[in-house]
C-alpha positions as CSV (number, residue, x, y, z in Angstrom):
1,M,-23.3,24.3,-9.3
2,N,-23.3,26.5,-12.2
3,N,-27.3,27.1,-12.0
4,G,-27.8,23.4,-11.1
5,S,-30.1,22.3,-8.2
6,W,-29.6,22.4,-4.6
7,F,-28.2,19.1,-2.6
8,D,-28.2,18.6,0.8
9,V,-24.6,17.7,2.1
10,G,-25.7,17.2,5.6
11,L,-23.1,18.3,8.3
12,A,-20.4,17.1,5.7
13,T,-17.0,19.9,6.0
14,Q,-15.9,18.7,2.3
15,W,-17.6,17.7,-0.9
16,T,-15.9,17.0,-4.2
17,A,-17.1,18.4,-7.1
18,T,-17.7,16.4,-10.3
19,G,-18.4,17.4,-13.7
20,L,-16.8,20.5,-14.0
21,R,-16.5,22.3,-17.3
22,E,-13.3,24.5,-18.5
23,G,-13.7,27.8,-17.6
24,T,-15.6,29.6,-15.1
25,N,-17.8,27.9,-12.6
26,T,-20.0,29.2,-10.0
27,L,-20.3,27.3,-6.7
28,E,-23.4,28.7,-4.7
29,V,-23.2,27.5,-1.1
30,R,-26.5,27.8,1.5
31,A,-25.9,27.7,5.1
32,F,-28.9,27.3,7.7
33,D,-28.3,27.9,11.8
34,D,-30.3,26.0,14.0
35,A,-33.4,28.6,14.0
36,G,-33.3,27.9,10.1
37,N,-32.2,31.5,9.2
38,S,-30.1,30.6,6.5
39,N,-27.2,33.0,4.6
40,I,-25.7,32.1,0.6
41,A,-22.0,32.2,-0.2
42,V,-21.1,32.4,-3.9
43,V,-17.8,31.6,-5.3
44,E,-16.5,31.8,-8.8
45,F,-13.7,30.0,-9.7
46,T,-11.9,28.6,-13.1
47,Y,-10.9,25.4,-14.1
48,E,-8.3,24.4,-16.5
49,R,-8.1,20.7,-17.5
50,P,-4.5,19.7,-16.9
51,S,-2.7,18.2,-20.0
52,G,-1.4,14.9,-20.5
53,L,2.1,16.2,-19.9
54,E,0.9,17.5,-16.5
55,D,-0.5,14.0,-15.7
56,A,2.2,12.5,-16.7
57,A,4.9,14.6,-14.0
58,I,2.1,13.7,-11.3
59,W,2.3,9.8,-11.9
60,I,5.9,9.9,-12.1
61,A,6.4,11.5,-8.8
62,I,4.1,9.3,-7.1
63,G,5.9,6.3,-8.9
64,V,9.1,7.9,-7.4
65,A,8.1,8.5,-3.9
66,V,6.4,4.8,-3.7
67,I,10.0,3.5,-4.7
68,A,11.9,5.9,-2.4
69,G,9.2,4.6,0.2
70,A,10.0,1.0,-0.3
71,V,13.4,1.2,-0.4
72,L,13.6,3.2,3.1
73,A,11.4,0.6,4.4
74,V,13.7,-2.1,3.1
75,Y,16.9,-0.5,4.4
76,L,15.1,0.3,7.9
77,L,14.4,-3.4,7.9
78,Y,17.7,-4.5,7.2
79,Q,18.9,-2.2,10.0
80,K,16.9,-3.8,12.2
81,R,18.0,-7.2,11.6
82,T,21.4,-6.3,12.2
């Protein structure tokens, strides 16, 4: 990532980037086949750090979803008892 060192993720199909810098980032992926042949794919993307307001909106949405789930669970338990 961003001209850093290569590191092996094995057979993983997912990877989480950490330490992204704001602005343009470059990700290079190198894959090998059983014969030892390799190929490199390069992806450039832009990362913008979310503002505090966006973070708050996400946490509010999560809180509402948790409360709604709890209310639904209590309602379903009540319905099951009656």
